N, C-alpha and C positions, 0 to 999 in steps of 0.2 A: 485447562489451558491457562498459561501464565499471561497476565496482563501487565504491560509496562505502564507505570503511572508517572514516571519522571524521565527526563532526557529522551523524549519521544523521537525527536528528529535524529538524534545520535543513534538511537536504535535502528531507525530506517536506514541510515547511512552505513551501518555495519552489517546489514543483511546481504546474503549471497543468493544467486539464482536458485530457485526451488524452496527457499525458506519462507516461512509464514510467521507473522507476529501480530499481536493485538496491542494497540496503544490506547490509553485513556487520558482524558483531560479533566481538570477540576473546574474549568469554566468555559463558557461558550466561545469567548473571544480567542482563547488559545486554541481551541478546537478548530475554529474557522481559519485562523492564521496558519495552522499546520498544513492545510491543503494547498495554500499558496507556496509555502516553503517547500513542500514536496514537489510541486510543479517545477519550481526553480531547480531543485536537486536533479530531477529527471532530465531536464533540458541541459544541464551543465555537467556536474560531476558524475551523475548516473550514466550519462551517455559516454563519457570518457572511460568509465569502468565497464561499459557494455551491459548496463543494468537498467531495468525499468521497474519502478515500484508502483503497482496498482494499489488502490485504496478503496475498499468498500466501507461505507459509513453507517453508523447508527447514531443519529442525532440525539435521540432520547437518552442514550447512555453516554454520549460524548466520546464515542469510540470509533476507531478505524481498524479494520483488518487489512494488513498489508501483505500482498502477494508479490514476490519478486520473480521476474522473468528476464531473459536476456533482451537487450535492445533489438537484436535481430528478430527474436520471437515477437516482440511488440510490433515491429514493422510488418510482419506477416499478418498479425491480428488486424492491423489497420487497413491493410490492402485486400483482405479477404473477409467479407461480411459473415461467412460461415464460422470464422474463428474469433470474431469480435468479442464474444463473451465467454470463451473457453476458460480464461483465467478464473472466472467466478466459480467454476466447478471445484476449485481447490480450497474454497472457503470452508473451514471446518463446520460440520453440521451443528455442533453444539453452540458455536458462536452465531450461526445463522438463525437458530431457534430462540436463543436467549434474548 
């Protein structure tokens, strides 16, 4: 699995529904800042593009696994507790174990 170590937000912005990416940071402050930037992206440009980027994190590795769904799918997830964590099933097993 390829890990993006530069231009992480740009990588997130270029993803399409169904795509998965792993991004990594070289320091904790950039890692934390990314989650805020991603939240703003999802609320603004992501919504306009009908995209929502989920992010699973590994603090010890300063990594996020990004899973992209449509905004419509995200709304379904939020309104149905049975679907709330469905996106996590898309996290690659090799990343989940590493």
